[in-house]
C-alpha positions in Angstrom: -62.1 196.3 -69.7 -64.8 193.6 -70.4 -64.6 190.7 -67.9 -63.8 188.2 -70.6 -60.6 190.1 -71.6 -59.8 190.8 -68.0 -59.8 187.0 -67.3 -57.7 186.3 -70.4 -55.3 189.2 -69.4 -54.9 187.7 -65.8 -54.4 184.2 -67.2 -51.7 185.5 -69.5 -50.1 187.5 -66.7 -50.1 184.4 -64.5 -48.5 182.3 -67.3 -46.0 185.0 -68.1 -45.0 185.0 -64.4 -44.1 181.4 -64.7 -41.7 182.1 -67.7 -40.3 185.3 -66.2 -41.9 188.0 -68.4 -44.2 190.8 -67.8 -47.6 191.3 -69.6 -47.0 193.1 -72.7 -43.2 192.6 -72.7 -42.2 191.1 -76.1 -39.5 188.6 -74.9 -41.9 187.2 -72.3 -44.7 187.1 -74.8 -42.7 185.2 -77.2 -41.8 182.6 -74.5 -45.5 182.4 -73.5 -46.7 181.8 -77.0 -44.1 179.1 -77.5 -45.2 177.5 -74.3 -48.8 177.6 -75.3 -48.1 176.0 -78.6 -46.2 173.2 -77.0 -48.9 172.6 -74.6 -51.5 172.6 -77.5 -49.5 170.1 -79.4 -49.1 167.9 -76.6 -52.9 167.9 -75.9 -53.6 167.3 -79.6 -51.3 164.4 -79.6 -52.8 162.8 -76.4 -56.3 163.3 -77.9 -55.3 161.6 -81.2 -53.7 158.7 -79.3 -56.9 158.2 -77.2 -58.9 158.2 -80.4 -56.6 155.6 -82.0 -57.0 153.5 -78.9 -60.8 153.7 -79.1 -60.8 152.8 -82.7 -58.7 149.8 -82.0 -60.9 148.7 -79.1 -64.0 149.0 -81.3 -62.4 147.0 -84.0 -61.4 144.2 -81.6 -65.1 144.1 -80.6 -66.5 144.2 -84.1 -64.1 143.9 -87.0 -67.0 144.4 -89.6 -67.9 147.7 -88.3 -68.8 150.6 -90.6 -67.2 154.2 -90.8 -70.5 155.8 -89.6 -70.8 153.3 -86.7 -67.2 154.1 -85.7 -68.2 157.9 -85.7 -71.3 157.3 -83.6 -69.6 155.1 -81.0 -66.5 157.2 -80.6 -68.2 160.6 -80.9 -66.2 162.1 -83.8 -67.1 162.8 -87.5 -66.6 160.2 -90.1 -63.8 162.3 -91.7 -61.9 162.2 -88.5 -62.3 158.4 -88.3 -61.1 158.1 -91.8 -58.2 160.3 -91.0 -57.3 158.2 -87.9 -57.6 155.0 -89.7 -55.4 156.2 -92.5 -52.8 157.0 -90.0 -53.1 153.6 -88.3 -52.8 151.9 -91.7 -49.7 154.0 -92.4 -48.1 153.0 -89.2 -49.1 149.3 -89.9 -51.3 148.8 -86.9 -54.4 148.2 -88.9 -55.2 146.4 -92.1 -58.5 146.2 -94.1 -59.1 142.6 -95.5 -61.5 142.3 -98.5 -63.5 144.6 -100.5 -64.4 148.2 -99.4 -67.9 147.1 -98.9 -68.2 143.8 -97.0 -64.5 143.5 -95.8 -63.3 143.5 -92.3 -60.5 145.1 -90.2 -57.6 143.3 -88.6 -55.5 144.7 -85.7 -51.8 143.8 -86.5 -50.2 144.9 -83.2 
């Protein structure tokens, strides 16, 4: 068994031990998969929250910032910045004042 697969196998065995299953056992594997998915979702949400906090912080420093400047400062793509800002606007945390080119951002809460 290649080393990479062996490491993954050992990680899986260790995780399954925590949920009470055996490696290869269908019941334990299902619980392991569910546990992994829950962990991944929690991690994703924490990452999204940190990104939103960074965006709000940057806006408070410079409310006239451009999308590409956001992306450069935060270290994510412009598309990700747009997606996060869309979510912040939907949650009524951010508001854009003025025209698309030349307007500024306002943090509402």
